[in-house]
ZABA-131267 format. One record per atom (N, C-alpha, C, O): residue in one letter; x, y, z. Coordinates in steps of 0.02 Angstrom, whole numbers, plus 50000, padded with zeros to 5 digits. Layout:
<rs>
AXYZ...
</rs>
This chain:
<rs>
P541305768557314P541595761357378P541495757057390P540945755157411E541985753557381E541875747457365E541505741457438E541755739757491P540835739857404P540425736457431P540205730357479P540455724757475R539795732157516R539885728257574R539715721557572R539175719457552R540245717357596R540075709057602R539295707157640R539155708357699P538885704157592P538505700657618P538475700157729P538875700257775G537785699857722G537825696357807G538395701157827G538265699757886A539065706757834A539365709357855A539105716457892A538755720257858A539265718457960A538735723757980A539205729857955A539765730357930P538755733557974P538665743057938P539185745357985P539205746458045G539825746057904G540435751257928G540855745957958G540975747458017A541255737657932A541455733057932A541925734357855A541785734657795P542785734957912P543235734957853P543155729157806P542955723557823P543285730457758P543295722357714P543935718257762P544375720057800R543685711657734R544405708057760R545015704057674R544905701457620P545595705957714P545985706657664P546295698357641P546445694257685P546355696857575P546195690057558P546835687057573P547335690557570P546875681257589P547415676357616P547875678057578P547645681957536S548725676457565S549175675357565S548855669557504S548715670857445S548775661457545S548735657857482S548165653957519S548105655857577P547575647057495P547125647257537P547475642257584P547255642557641D547915638357575D548255633357626D548305635957688D548095633557740A548705642557675A549025647257727A548465648957776A548575648757836A547915650657752A547345655557778A546885648657812A546585651157859R546725642257810R546355635857820R546645631557865R546945626257856P546495635257925P546665629657988P546675623257972P546355621857922P547055617358010P547085610557993P546325608358035P546085609958090G546025602557960G545375599358001G544965603557967G544375601957969H545095608857933H544425614957911H544125612157845H544495609457804V543505612757836V543165607657771V543025612957715V542685617957705P543265610857700P543075617157624P542465620057610P542035615757608G542265625057600G541835629957582G541405630157644G540945634257637L541405627757688L541525633357758L541955640357787L542525641957770P541505644057836P541895649857855P542305646557855P542335640557843V542905652357878V543775649057907V543525654157964V543395660157958P543495648958038P543415654358096P544425659358127P545035657958128M544025664158144M544745664258169M545015665158232M544675668758268A545575662658260A545775660358316A545835666858352A545705665858411S545985673758339S546155677358396S545865686258355S546135688358304A545565688358375A545605695558355A546165700158328A546595703458358P545995699258247P546515706758242P546845713958261P546425717558288A547315716258255A547465721558309A547045727258288A546845728258230G546925730858336G546335736258325G545525733858317G545105738358314K545295726558313K544715726058353K544575722758424K544985721358468D544035722158423D543815718558502D543695712258487D543655710658428A543615707858533A542985700458517A542515702558504A542415703658444A542125703758542A541715706058522A541295707858453A540755705358436A541675712958418A541745714158336A541835707458328A541335704258344V542315703858307V542125696758286V541875692658282V541685688958237E541845692958349E541115687458350E540455689158286E540195685658242L540385695258306L539685697358260L540045695558188L539695692558148E540525696758175E540535698458117E540495690058087E540085688758043E540935684858113E540825676758120E540245676558111E540175671958071K539725678858124K538995674658174K538705677858108K538335674058078D538815685358073D538445687357991D538825680657943D538555676157911S539275681657950S539535675357880S539325666257900S539285661557861I539265666257943I539025658357958I538035660257935I537785656657893E537645665357963E537095663957908E537185668157831E536775668157785A537605670557832A537495669357740A537735667457717A537725669057658Y538165662557737Y538335653957737Y537585648557719Y537435646057664C537325648257766C536825646157774C536255645357738C535965639957728R536005653957709R535635656357686R535825654157601R535375651357569E536365655357574E536705653557504E536555646957510E535995645657486H536825642857532H536785635757524H536045633557573H536015627757593S535715636157582S535205633957610S535035627757656S534535624257656V535685627357702V535845624257753V535025624057803V534745619457833D534965626857799D534395623557846D534005619457855D533785616557905A533895619257784A533295612257741A533515608357739A533165603357734L534425607257743L534555600457763L534835597857814L535195592957823V534625601557844V535035601057893V534195596757915V534205590657913Q533645599657931Q532955599757925Q532725591957907Q532525587857948G532795591057848G532765585457793G533025579657829G532675574757843L533935580357851L534445576357904L534005572657957L533965566657966V533555579558005V533025579158049V532455572258057V532285567358090E532325576757994E531615571257988E531575564857980E531155561258008G532195562257922G532605557457897G532725551757960G532515546057969L533175556357999L533445552558067L532815546658120L532795540758137L532305554358129L531785553658142L531245550858158L530895550058208R531285548458062R530865543458045R530535536058069R530005533058060D531265534558110D530805529258125D530425529358209D530455524558247R530105535258222R529985534758293R530265534058349R530005530358392P530615535958355P531045535058429P530845536358496P530745541958519T530805530458529T530235532258590T530945536658646T530765537658705T531325537858636T531815540558669T531715546858655T531255549558626S532355549558690S532485557558658S532725558658606S533045554158578P532635564858579P533285563958492P533845568558540P533785574658536K534125567158563K534885568158608K534945559858620K535465557458598E534625556758642E534605551558663E534995548458579E535565547258561H534245548258543H534525542258482H534865543858430H534995539758387F535125551958426F535775555258383F536345552058417F536825549858386A536285551958467A536945546458515A536865538658503A537335534758496H536065536858500H536535527458483H536635529658439H537225530858423L535885532158381L536345531458295L537245529858295L537565524658286L537495537558309L538155537458318L538625529858340L539005525758312R538365530958401R538645522858423R538725517558382R539215513858387M538295516858344M537995510358291M538505512758242M538935508758225Q538515517958219Q539015520758164Q539805517358168Q540265515458132L539565518058252L540625517058248L540485509858266L540975506658246I540055505858295I540165498658287I540235495858211I540655492058188K539715498858184K539775495358104K540475493958073K540685489058043E540835501258093E541325504758069E541885499758108E542435502158096R541955494658143R542305491358190R542075485058173R542165481158220Q541655481058095Q541215475558089Q541755473458027Q542135478058010D541825467757994D542025465857907D541685471257873D541345476157890D541915468557811D541475471257739D540735466757752D540145467957737E540975462757776E540505455357783E539875458557788E539495459557739A539725460857867A539255463157891A538625468057864A538675473957848S538075464457861S537635469457821S537345475757841S537325478257897E537115478057784E536225484957813E535925481657861E535905484157917L535675476057850L534955473657875L535185470757951L534755469557994E535835469757962E536075467658035E536275474958090E536235474958151I536525482458033I536485486558111I535875488658069I536155493358040F535345488658049F534785489958044F534395488658088F533985492658112E534505480458110E534165477558160E534335478558249E534015478658301A534875479158232A535435482958276A535345488058316A535495488358376A535075492758277A534825498558296A534155500158310A533995504958345N533825496958289N532955494758324N533165492458399N532835493258450A533705489858394A533545485558474A533995489958533A534475487758565S533745496158537S533965501558554S534035499358621S534305504358644E533985495858663E533825494358727E534345487858754E534365485958813V534635485758713V534995478858715V535965483358702V536155485358648P536405483858773P536925486858770P537145486158731P536975481658692G537825491958715G538115488758656G538755484158659G539115484758610R538905480958694R539505476758719R539035471358701R539295467158665L538365470058717L538165462158673L538025463858606L538225459958562L537575471158583L537855470758513L538455470558481L538445471358420I538875469858503I539825467958475I539635460458482I539375457258436A539775457858538A539425450158558A539245450758513A539565454058472L538605447758497L537845447458425L538285446758374L538465441258351F538455451758355F539145451658287F539615450858304F539905456258294E540085446258334E540415443758332E540225434058336E540435429158306A539755435258386A539505427058348A539055426358288A538935420758265T538805431858264T538455428758187T538865428858128T538705426658073K539545432358147K539945431858098K540525425058120K540835422958071K540615422958159K540815413058166K540575409558147K540845404658121I539615410958158I539215406758140I539285403558070I539465397958053T539125408058041T539105410857969T539725409857921T539675407557864S540315411757952S540985407657916S541035399557906S541295396357860E540775397757952E540855385557930E540105386457891E539615390357890I540365379757857I539905377757820I539905368357819I539495365057787V540445365457862V540465358657881V539965358157912V539795362957947P539395350257908P538795352757955P539105353158037P539005357058083R539525346958028R539665344858128R539955352558134R539765356858174D540315353058100D540815359658137D540285364458145D540095365158204T539955368358098T539345373358121T538805370758195T538695374658242I538615365758194I538265364058258I538525365558311I538295367858363A539235363258290A539625363958361A539955371858398A540105373458456I539965376858299I540025385058341I539305385458371I539295388158426I538655383158346I537955385358352I537825385558445I537565388958490I538275378558431I537705375858520I538655382558560I538515386258608Q539305382858537Q539675385958558Q539515394758589Q539485398058641E539455395158532E539335402458540E538265406958556E538045412658560T538005400358559T537675403458601T537515404858682T537185409358707M537895398858716M538145397958766M538425404858768M538005408658792K539165408858746K539555414558753K538825419158761K538735422358813L538395419358713L538325425458725L537335427458756L536975432458756L537275421458773L536835420258826L536635419958899L536155420058937R537655419158893R537935417958962R537455410958998R537085412859043C537425403758984C537025398959002C537345394959011C537935395458995D537025388059046D537545384459080D537615378259029D538085374359031R536925377758970R536975373258925R536715375058858R536565381058858V536595372258800V536215373058748V536055367458717V536495363358709S535445366258695S535225361958674S535115363258597S534795368458588F535355358958522F535145363558464F534675355358443F534905349658442F533965357758430F533835353358370F533615354058303F533095356758286V534185350858253V534065352858175V533415345458160V533465339758183Y532765348758109Y532255343758112Y532755340358027Y533115343457987D532565333958030D532655327557982D532205326357939D531885321857966R531895327557878R531385327257857R531305319957820R530785317357799R531785318157818R531845312457786R531625305557843R531405300157824I531765307957934I531385304657943I530965307758005I530785305058057D530895313057986D530225315658033D530475316658088D530065318758130M531155315858110M531315319258179M531575322758199M531785325858150L531835326358263L532105333258285L532605326658324L532515321858362V533405331158270V533985326858290V534265333758368V534315339958368L534345329458412L534585333058483L535595333758472L535985329258458N535695339158483N536335339258475N536215345358532N535825350058531A536865342758596A536935345958653A537545347158660A537955342858644S537775354658691S538355352858757S538755349258793S539335349758812N538095343258801N538405339058861N538285331258840N538275327058885L538165328758760L538125326858737L538555324258680L538605327958630E538995316058680E539325314558667E538835313758550E538935316558496Q538375308758578Q538285309558515Q537395310758504Q537145309458558P536985312358466P536165315058439P535905310158445P536095304658425L535325311958482L534695310758495L534255312258470L534285318058450R533555308058453R533225308658411R532435310958469R532185308358519V532265316958427V531465315958467V530985320358421V531095325958397R530475316758415R529685316958405R529595326458379R529825330758416P529315327958326P529055336458331P528405335158390P528055330158384G528305338958434G527955339058490G528155335058565G527865335558619Q528535332458555Q528875330158615Q529075333658671Q529685333558661G529005337058729G529335342558761G529335348158718G529205349158659I529615352758788I529245358958746I529855362058690I529825367758666A530505356358673A530605359958630A530365355458532A530525357258475G530005350058553G529445347058509G528815353158503G528815354858444H528385356458533H528075360158559H528295367658513H527965370458469V528625368458527V528755375558495V529105371958416V528775374758372F529485368258391F529585366558335F528865364858290F528915365758229E528245362758313E527635362758309E527325371958309E527085373258254T527305375258335T526925379958348T527555385358295T527525387158236Q527865386158329Q528485387758294Q528375397558346Q528465403458328E528205395058397E528385399858464E528875400058505E529035395358541T529155405558505T529415405958577T529285406758631T528875411058649A529715401758686A529275398258747A529865401958809A530445400258799S529785405258851S530525408158886S530005403758950S529415405558959T530205400058976T530055394159045T530635398759116T531155401159093P530545399459178P530715400659229P530775395859257P531115396959307D530625390559254D530685384859281D530295380559242D529725381559221C530745374259230C530355370659167C529885364859208C529505360859180Y529995365459282Y529895358359297Y529275359459329Y529145355159370E528715365259320E528095370159336E527995367859270E527385367259270D528185365959210D527785365459136D527835359059125D528265354759133D527275359359104D526915349659103D527115347959028D526995342758998R527505354159002R527495351458935R528445348258941R528635343358909F528745350958972F529395347759016F529485341159012F529155337159045D530035339058964D530035330058971D530755328459012D531305328558983Q530685326759086Q531265327059139Q531705320659099Q532255319759124T531575316659048T532105310459037T532715312559059T533135310459099F532655316759025F533785316659038F533925320159060F534405323259037D533525322859140D533545323759185D533885320159219D534475321059235R533275312259244R533365309359272R533945302059238R534025296359260Q534185304659193Q534865300159139Q535345302959170Q535715300359211T535345310859144T536115313459175T536125316259233T536645319259243G535785316259272G535885317859355G535795328459341G535995331759389Y535595331459294Y535815336659299Y535115341559317Y534645337859300R534955344859330R534455349359337R534185352959301R534505358159313S533715354659253S533825359659226S533245365059236S532645363659228S533495372159256S532735375859276S532585381359255S532055383959275S533095385159201S532745389259181S532975390159094S533475392159066L532365387659072L532365386958978L532055393258928L531515396058929L532565393858891L532515398758820L532575394658770L533105391958755T532005393958737T531535387958683T531155393458620T530675397258621M531755391258558M531505399058506M531685393258452M532205389958453P530965392358386P531175391358331P531555395158290P531705401158293I531735389058234I532205392858186I531925390558128I531745385058108V531955397458104V531225400158017V531795401957975V532185406657985D531795396257911D532175401357850D531655406657836D531235409257872F531805407557768F531445414157725F530645415257696F530185418857677E531035405757716E530435403557686E529665402457708E529175400757675G529755404157786G529445403957840G529375394157855G528835392057876E529775390757846E529915383157848E530445383157928E531005385757931C530045378757996C530535375958032C530685373658044C530435369358080R531655374058015R532255370458031R532665368258083R533265366758080G532325368358126G532485365458203G532495368658244G532515374358219V532495369558340V532525371658367V532925373858418V533225368958441L533135381258461L533875382858472L533475384858563L533165389958579Q533675378258610Q533555379858669Q534335382258722Q534885379558723A534065388758762A534645387658811A534545388658838A534055392458837I534925386358920I534625379758981I534975386359041I535205391959029N534925384059080N534945386059135N535495395259132N536105395759133K534985400859129K535365406959126K535745407059201K535445407559254Q536655406359193Q536955409459227Q536875413259287Q536805419059269G536845412359398G537045416159384G536115416159443G535815419659484A536055410959413A535085406259453A534515411159433A533915411259449Q534955415959386Q534495421459345Q533675417659300Q533735411659290S533285419459285S532995418359212S533125424759130S533315430359113F532845418559108F533155426559037F532615430659047F532135429259082N532705436159013N532345440659008N532185441558912N532175438058862H532035450658938H531885452458867H532395452058815H532315449258761I533115456058840I533535456258811I533785449558791I533995449558732D533845443158825D533835438058820D533505434958729D533765432058681E532955437058742E532655436258697E532655438158638E532425434758592I533055446558630I533265450058582I533815446358536I533825445758475L534235444158581L534855441658559L534785433958502L535035432058449M534325431558548M534075425758544M534105425858452M534475424258406E533085430458470E532965429558382E533455433858333E533095435058284N533965436258323N534445439658277N534845433758272N535135432458220L534895429158335L535415426158329L534995420058276L535255419158221T534525417058289T534225412258238T534225414358163T534375411358112Q534025420358176Q534075420558086Q534985421058063Q535035420658002H535315421358081H535865417158048H535975413858061H536435411758025V535745407158136V535945401758126V535595396258054V535845390958035S534915399958024S534355398457978S534895399857902S534875397057847I535165403357918I535725402857862I536115398457853I536105395557799A536525396857897A537075391957898A536805386557924A537305383157936L536245382657943L535825378457934L535825375857817L536025371557778R535455382057820R535355381657761R536245378157702R536315373357663N536935385957738N537315382257698N537565376357710N537735372857662A537635374057775A537845363157789A537305362357728A537505363157671E536685360857738E536375359357710E536655353357628E536715347457613V536735363057587V537105363757543V537475360057522V537465356657471Y538015360657584Y538575356757580Y538895351557579Y539475349757567R538205348357599R538405342357638R537965337457561R538295333257530A537385338757547A537205336557469A537785336957423A537935332257385A538105342457425A538395342357357A539095338257402A539505341657371I539365335557431I539685330657478I539275323857431I539465321057380V538685322957470V538645314157450V538505314557368V538435309457333T538485319257350T538315319957255T539255316657249T539395311057230S539625320657266S540125316657239S540535312857248S541015310757215E540295311557309E540455304157339E540325297957307E540655292957296R539585300057293R539225295157267R539495294157175R539545288457154A539655300057127A539915300057075A540475297257067A540615293957016G541055298457140G541705292757124G541405286457129G541505282157086A541025285557178A540835276957202A540795273357158A541075267857153L540165278157089L539985276257060L540475271156979L540405265656954I540905276656966I541465277856925I542005272656938I542215267756906K542135275056987K542575265857008K542255259957008K542515254856986M541235259957053M541115252157017M541145249856930M541165244756895M541125258156922M540995253456846M541455250956784M541395248456728Q542165254056848Q542915253956781Q542895248156803Q543045244356758A542715243856878A543165239156907A542595233856847A542735231756791L542145233356875L541525227856817L541525226956751L541375222056716S541795235156733S542065234356652S542575228656643S542265223456652Q543045227756633Q543505221656679Q543345215656652Q543705211756621D542905215356662D542495206256646D542795202556651D543055199356606L542895201256747L543395196656759L542925192356800L543065190656858G542355190556769G542075184656782G541725189156880G541795194256914V541255180156875V540415182256922V540815181557001V540465182457051Q541435180257008Q541885180557077Q541885189757081Q541485193657106S542415190557051S542515197457072S542155202657059S542265208357080M541665200757020M541165207757007M540735205557079M540565210457112V540525198557110V540055199457154V540395202657258V540155205957304L541025199057244L541535204457297L541485210557284L541095213857319T541805213557235T541895219457193T541075221957222T541055227457248I540555218757219I539945221757230I540065224557304I540095230557319T540135218557352T539995219157409T540555222057444T540555222557505M541075224057404M541325227657488M541435234457443M541545239257479H541415235857370H541235244457380H540445247557345H540355253157320A540005242757351A539295244857350A539265250057391A539175255957374N539365248157444N539165251757519N539365260057518N539065263957555E539935262457470E539995268257480E539305270657423E539145276557432L539095268757395L538425274857337L538095275657378L537775280557360V537905274157428V537165275257478V537425276657542V536985277157585Q538385277757574Q538435277057644Q537935272257664Q537365273657683A538255265057656A537725258957680A538435258257756A539005260457749D538285256257791D538795249257820D538875244557810D539465242657813R538495241057798R538665233457779R538405232757687R538005236757663C538695227357649C538325226757594C538445219857591C538915217057618T537825216157546T537735207057545T537555205657483T537005207757465V537895202457442V537705199657380V537255192957373V537605187957371F536735191857369F536715184057344F536325183757281F535845187257265L536595179657254L536485176457167L535915169657205L535875166557257V535525170257135V534765165457137V535125158557097V535245158157036D535235153957142D535325146857107D534385142957115D534075140557163E534175143957035E533605142657014E533565133957028E533075130757047K533915132657020K533855125457015K533835120657101K533655115657131K534215127757103K534085123157204K533605126957253K533495125757312Q533345132057211Q532895137857225Q533085140157291Q532735139257341E533745143757289E534095145157350E534435152257322E534425153657262L534815157757383L535055161657386L535645160857392L535665158557449W536155160957373W536795159557387W537205165657366W537115168957314S537825167057429S538265170157440S538795169757470S538945163757474V539375174757505V539805170257516V540245176557570V540435182157553S540295173157637S540495179657660S541215183157675S541665180457706T541235189057649T542085191757643T542685189157709T543295188657706D542175187657770D542695187757812D542715180057834D543085179957883S542505173657819S542885172157836S542475167057788S542265161657810G542385168957723G542615166157659G541925158057638G541825154757587R541715158057688R541255153157697R540755153557651R540745159257627E540395150457631E539765148657585E538965152257619E538825150057675I538625155757601I538105152757653I537465155557599I537425160157559R537045150457621R536355145357562R535855150757642R535915152057702I535295152157572I534595156057606I534345151657572I534715149357528P533535148157580P533035146857539P532995152957496P533255157957520K532775153257448K532585157057419K532025160957421K532125166257393A531465160457443A530775163257495A530805165857550A530335169057572A531555164857594A531315165857653A531835172957681A532355173957651G531695175957720G531915183857738G531755186557669G531645183957615I531805192957693I531805202157647I532115197557562I531805195757513A532725197357578A533165197457506A533075191157493A533465189057451G532505185257525G532005179757473G531315182757449G530895180057412E531315188457477E530415190457487E530535196357394E530125196257348C531165200357394C531565202357345C531535197857290C531305199057234A531715193757305A532135191457234A531635188057220A531575187757159T531145184757254T530435182957209T529825184757179T529425182957136E529945189557224E529445195057205E529765202657171E529455207957172G530535201957136G530645204657104G530435214057106G530315217757058R530475216157193R530435222757189R530935222657213R531355218157219L530895229857234L531435232957293L530995233757348L530375233757353I531555234557397I531195233557481I531495236557519I532075234657527A531215243357567A531725247057623A531015246657669A530405246457667I531945246557730I531435243457801I531695249157854I532055246757898P531605255257858P531915258357913P531995254557952P532585254657969D531615249357989D531915245958053D531795238558064D531305235758088A532185236858048A532335228058051A531975226158087A531505222858064Y532005226858144Y531945223258207Y530875222658210Y530465218758234A530865228258177A530185231158187A529895225258131A529325224558154D529925221058077D529805218858017D529965209558043D530455206458063P529245207958027P529245201958043P529495195357983P529315189457984R529945198457937R530355195557889R530855197057900R531195194157857F531155199857931F531865196857951F532005194258028F531705194958081N532685190558006N532875183558075N533225188258098N533485192458061Q533275188458151Q533795188758177Q534255186258228Q534555189858268Q534295177858221Q534865172558229Q535445176758201Q535895178058241V535555179958115V536155181358147V536355185058177V536885183358202D536135191458193D536475197458241D536455195358291D536715198058340R536015187658293R536245186658386R537015180858387R537535179558417E536745179658352E537865173658327E538365178258321E538905177558349T538175184058278T538645190758256T538905194658339T539465194958365G538365196658359G538315205558378G538245208358330G538825209758317Y538045209758303Y538015214758260Y537285216358242Y536895211958224R537075224258247R536345225658262R535995229658186R536215234658157T535705227558178T535525227558111T534905232258134T534505232158181R535015236058080R534025242158057R533755244958010R533155245257997S534425248357970S533735250057899S534205246257844S534815246857841I533775241757797I533905236757760I533735240357706I533355245057718L533935239557642L533705240157557L534055236057540L534665236057544A533635230857514A533485226057426A533165224957406A532585222757411V534015228257338V533685226457254V533625223957223V533925219357252P533475221557176P533335214857148P533785214857077P533635219557040V534035212657066V534395213957002V533865208556934V533505203656935L534015211456903L533395208756846L533625205356767L533755208956719G533645200656767G534205198356704G533415203856631G532825204956644Q533735205356574Q533185207256524Q533095204156450Q532925207056398H533355194556468H533525191256393H532915190856371H532435192056409P532835189256311P532265191656272P531965183156285P531435182056315G532395177556257G532005172656281G531895170856338G531875164656344A531795174456398A531815169356465A531135172256473A530875177856468P530905164656492P530075164856493P529695166656546P529905164356599G529045171256551G528855178056622G529015183456598G528655188356597G529665183156571G529765192356604G530415190656599G530715185856575P530625196356632P531255197756660P531285191556741P530775190356773R531785189256755R531945186956793R532475189356846R532785194656839P532545184956905P532905188356967P533625186756965P533715181456994L534055188756947L534625185556936L535025184657011L535255179057024A535125191557070A535255192357109A535105197957149A534885203057121V535195197857219V535095202857264V535545209257296V535945207957341I535515212057286I536135219357309I535745220157380I535165221657364Q535795219957444Q535595220757499Q536005226357543Q536545224357564M535845232457559M536135236557598M535725236257665M535115235357672I536325237557726I536405239857763I536505241957820I537045240157842N536205245057854N536125252157908N536565259157872N537155260657882K536125262157835K536355268157832K536675271757877K536485271457936T537185275557858T537655278257908T537465287357876T537475288857816E537325291657928E537285296757933E537905302457930E538415299057935F538085308957925F538445311657922F539025310158009F539635309358016D538395310458065D538625311858113D538705306958149D538755307558210G538725298458106G538925293358123G538245290058162G538325285258199A537775292058154A536955290558189A536805285658127A537035286858071I536435280658138I536435273858096I535565279958060I535435285158089G535225277958011G534685282158002G534325276857931G534335270657935K534075279957882K533675275457835K534025278157774K534405282657758F533595271557741F533885274657643F533225279657642F532705280857673D533515281257604D533175288757564D532925286357493D533035280957467D532585291657468D532185291457384D532845293157327D532865291157269E533305297057360E533955298157325E534355288957309E534435286257255D534525286057383D534785280057394D534525277557329D534845276257278V533575276757348V533345270457279V533515271957216V533665267857172Q533495276657210Q533655279357143Q534545274857107Q534645271457056V534965276957158V535445275157144V535635269157138V536095267257101M535195264557186M535575257757177M534875255057121M535045249757094E534325256857103E533835252957041E534835255556973E535255251256959T534895263656948T535315261356946T535765254956923T535755250056887F536185258756971F536695251356978F536375247056961F536445245756901A536005243656990A535785235456987A535725233756887A535905228656860T535445239356855T535385238456797T535895237256774T535975231456757F536275240356767F537015240656740F537305233756780F537745230756750V537075230756849V537515221556860V537115218756814V537295214156777A536465221756814A536185215256778A536575212556700A536775207256678S536545219456676S536885217356601S537855213156609S538235211256565K537915213256669K538635208456676K538395203656711K538885200156728L538115202356722L537665194856764L537455190856707L537545184956691E537015197556670E536765191356599E537355187656565E537395181556556R537665191056553R538135189256509R538625184956519R538975183556470S538765181756584S539075179256600S538905169856626S538475167856665S539335166256593S539115159556578S539365153856657S539515148156674L539315157756669L539475155456758L539075155256757L538965149256759L538445158856755L537685156956816L537245153756772L536635153056780A537675151256714A537125144756682A537315137256728A537855135656751Q536745134156731Q536895129456769Q537815122856729Q537925122356668A538255119256783A538765120956742A538835114856719A538475111356755P539205110056661P539215103256681P539305097356748P539375098356808G539285091356708G539515086456790G539015086756806G538735081456792G538505092356844G538185092956904G538465098456979G538445098957040A538715101556920A538955109756976A538635110956987A538235108156949S538175115957042S538135121057062S538295127157045S538875127657063E538115132257020E538185139357002E538625141057063E539175142957044A538585141057112A539015140157177A539935136957186A540515137457207G539565134457159G539935126557149G540705128157077G541305126757079K540235131857018K540715134356965K541105138556999K541715138356994V540805142457034V541225150457040V541965146457083V542565144857083F541315146757115F542255145757180F542455139657152F542485144057108N542665133157127N542885127357114N542635121657177N542985116657185L542125122357214L541795118457247L541245114457210L540885116557165T541225105357250T540575100957218T540035105557249T540005109057299G539635104057203G538595106957226G538345105357289G537995108557328G538725096857293G538005094357356G538565095857407G538315093157457S539135098457428S539545097557495S539605106057517S539745110457477T539505106957569T539815115657594T540435110957645T540395105957681P540935114957630P541365115457643P541615115757755P541395120857780S541785113557778S541865112757839S542125118857845S542385122257801R542025120557917R541965130657940R542815131257958R543145136457955H543055124157979H543615125658001H544185120457918H544795121157908G543845117057887G544175109457851G544695114057790G544875119957796S544755112457769S545385109357741S545045114657671S545415119157651K544315113857634K544155115657595K543925123357590K543895127457544Q543745123557660Q543515132457681Q544275136757663Q544425141857633R544645131457701R545315138257675R545465138357625R545715143557603E545375132257578E545815136357505E545315139357465E545465142557415A544425138257493A544205142857475A544155151257492A543955156257461H544385150157540H544505158457583H545075162557544H545035168057518G545495158957548G546065161757491G546025164557441G546315169457416R545385158857418R545475162957321R544815167857335R544475171157296V544805167157383V544065174457404V544685180557413V544585185857383L545225179957448L545665185257495L545925189157414L545985195057398A546005183757383A546585180957308A546175187757249A546395193257234I545375183457225I545085187957207I544625198157230I544575203657202A544395194357303A544645204357341A545275207357294A545245211857253E545695204557307E546375210357296E546435213957222E546655219457206A546075206857169A545985209557105A545635213057090A545735216357039A545045214057132A544315218457099A544775226357129A545055230557093E544735226357212E545315231457240E545705235857167E545685241257138E545995229957165E546675233857126E546465237257018E546725241956989S545875232056991S545545233956943S544985242956960S544885247456919A544755242657028A544565246257061A545175252757029A545175255456973E545515253357069E545975258857052E546305259557010E546655264657007
</rs>
């Protein structure tokens, strides 16, 4: 007799083999599992067929240890110890899987894991969070990165405004970028709620900011805006360093920010930290590239040996690109008259000041570099020129150009002073010159010194003409009037020299 199939009912007839595997397997069936029968075959009732199928499935489970497999899967899924029922937890995991499949390949496993833990956040908000982080991390240009962070935070948290504070370690200030500001402002660490959050690295949820003593009402008074609810959170990088503060203002619908808003912002700030890091690396690369290009351009121009005229004007007109300064002035030292001499590229007018006067004078006299973050707070700065021209000088970097002539008595002698004015940041704001700027300018001054020292025009010219007179063909004892013919003639030569310097630089 034919042996009974494992798990079959006693007396059950053997199942005839199918003509082909594909013919017997219904569409969508997984290979290896028993093939269900759509209807009872002729001569058999439905109960017998159901019993036979049940026995077949039980035999398959015993043969492949399905019970142990399912038990392991269940234990693995419940390892997170969910607070909800197993059914709700499994449904949530399936929903997370569907969300994951809708995301780009860039969505990391960490994002999905964090979203799964935030089971109290509705699925639509999780999708909005993923979309926001994807847009934020796709930007790399600093200005665009800041704009997209503000925009996406407003959309995600459904708030009226967003303030984004980025810490600038060079000036030890928080730079405030807000959705209602055209230009960034600066805030001290510890100032206001944002400054407090930056120092403590603790989130602050404020239902009514006017009831909080830390709130600075200055901006509301200046703009006429009424801040109500605030959600302020630190932006901490993977090294535990606070890089800034993200602040949502006035939850829409006259509500306060809730726990779900805090979860969303906490996840968002992690990606904001990464975006800030990427933007900082990009900014540093751009600055380095621009400095290298400007330095090569300057060295090529100065290597043409066009004389002191071209050298001075080339430095004056292009050296500011080395450190992103707004203006540059080069003063030559006239040892005989104990004066510093320069020329205005705007008017061609000769400028002379006492050698020991002002910041440039001290730099030339003592032969040391001087960096000033706030010119008006320094008593050495003469504000008269600013008052006459309407220009506002803020930061200054004065670098001495020292000659290394072996026969010079008393060591290196000052040949000139290169003075940079108003460091310009990426956002257009005026900052202060940093250590990298100092290093670049010191290297450049050494290169310029060798050029100036080899020039015979720095020596006293025969016939009593001063250094300035020899350079511009002017008599040493007379300074041309501002509107006289000599001034116009000198101005024409200055412009011609400037054009020659630009052509040689190209």
